[in-house]
C-alpha positions as CSV (number, residue, x, y, z in Angstrom):
1,M,52.8,-22.2,-23.8
2,A,51.1,-18.8,-23.3
3,L,47.8,-18.0,-25.0
4,T,47.7,-15.5,-27.9
5,E,46.0,-12.4,-27.3
6,E,42.9,-13.5,-29.5
7,Q,43.0,-16.9,-27.4
8,Q,42.9,-15.0,-24.2
9,S,40.1,-12.8,-25.2
10,Q,37.9,-15.9,-26.3
11,V,38.5,-17.3,-22.9
12,A,37.4,-14.1,-21.3
13,M,34.4,-13.8,-23.4
14,Q,33.5,-17.5,-22.5
15,A,33.9,-16.7,-18.7
16,A,31.6,-13.6,-19.1
17,I,29.1,-15.7,-20.9
18,D,29.2,-18.4,-18.2
19,A,29.0,-15.8,-15.4
20,N,25.9,-14.1,-17.1
21,R,24.4,-17.6,-17.6
22,A,24.8,-18.4,-13.9
23,T,23.5,-15.1,-12.9
24,T,20.4,-15.4,-15.1
25,Q,19.8,-19.1,-13.8
26,A,20.1,-17.9,-10.2
27,T,17.5,-15.0,-11.1
28,T,15.1,-17.7,-12.6
29,D,15.4,-20.0,-9.8
30,A,14.7,-17.4,-7.2
31,A,11.6,-16.3,-9.1
32,R,10.4,-19.7,-9.4
33,A,10.9,-20.3,-5.7
34,R,8.9,-17.3,-4.9
35,L,6.1,-18.5,-7.4
36,E,6.1,-21.9,-5.5
37,A,5.8,-20.2,-2.3
38,V,2.9,-18.1,-3.4
39,R,1.2,-21.1,-4.8
40,L,1.7,-23.1,-1.4
41,A,0.3,-20.1,0.7
42,K,-2.7,-19.8,-1.4
43,E,-3.3,-23.7,-1.2
44,V,-2.8,-23.4,2.6
45,L,-5.3,-20.3,2.9
46,V,-7.9,-21.8,0.9
47,E,-7.8,-25.2,3.0
48,N,-7.9,-23.3,6.1
49,R,-10.8,-21.4,5.0
50,R,-12.6,-24.5,3.8
51,T,-12.1,-26.3,7.2
52,S,-13.1,-23.2,9.3
53,S,-16.6,-22.7,10.3
54,A,-18.7,-20.2,8.4
55,A,-18.6,-17.7,11.5
56,D,-14.7,-17.8,11.5
57,A,-14.2,-17.8,7.8
58,T,-12.6,-14.7,6.3
59,D,-12.0,-13.5,2.6
60,I,-8.5,-14.6,1.1
61,T,-6.8,-11.6,0.0
62,A,-3.6,-11.0,-2.0
63,A,-2.0,-9.6,1.0
64,A,-2.8,-12.4,2.9
65,I,-1.4,-14.7,0.3
66,T,1.8,-12.6,-0.1
67,A,2.4,-12.5,3.8
68,M,2.3,-16.1,4.1
69,A,4.4,-16.7,1.0
70,T,6.9,-14.2,2.7
71,E,6.6,-16.2,6.0
72,L,7.2,-19.5,4.1
73,A,10.2,-18.3,2.2
74,T,11.7,-16.9,5.5
75,Y,11.3,-20.3,7.0
76,V,12.9,-22.1,4.2
77,N,15.7,-19.9,3.9
78,S,16.5,-19.7,7.6
C-alpha cells in the first residue's frame, strides 16, 4: 500500500531529523576528540618538563600544546 502525501512528508521529516542528529553527534564527537588530544598533549608536555633537568626545561606554550595535539590526532587518525 502506498503512503499518503502526509505520511510521505512525515517520513521525509523524520529522515531529515535523523540526518541532522547524526551530523550534530559527529560534530560533537570530533570536538570531544580534539579536546581529549589537547588534554593529553598538555599532560605529556608537563610530564616531560617535570622529568627534564632545569637547564633543559622550556616553557610550555599554547602553540606547543596545539602542535602536539595535532600530531596525536594525526597519528590516531592514520
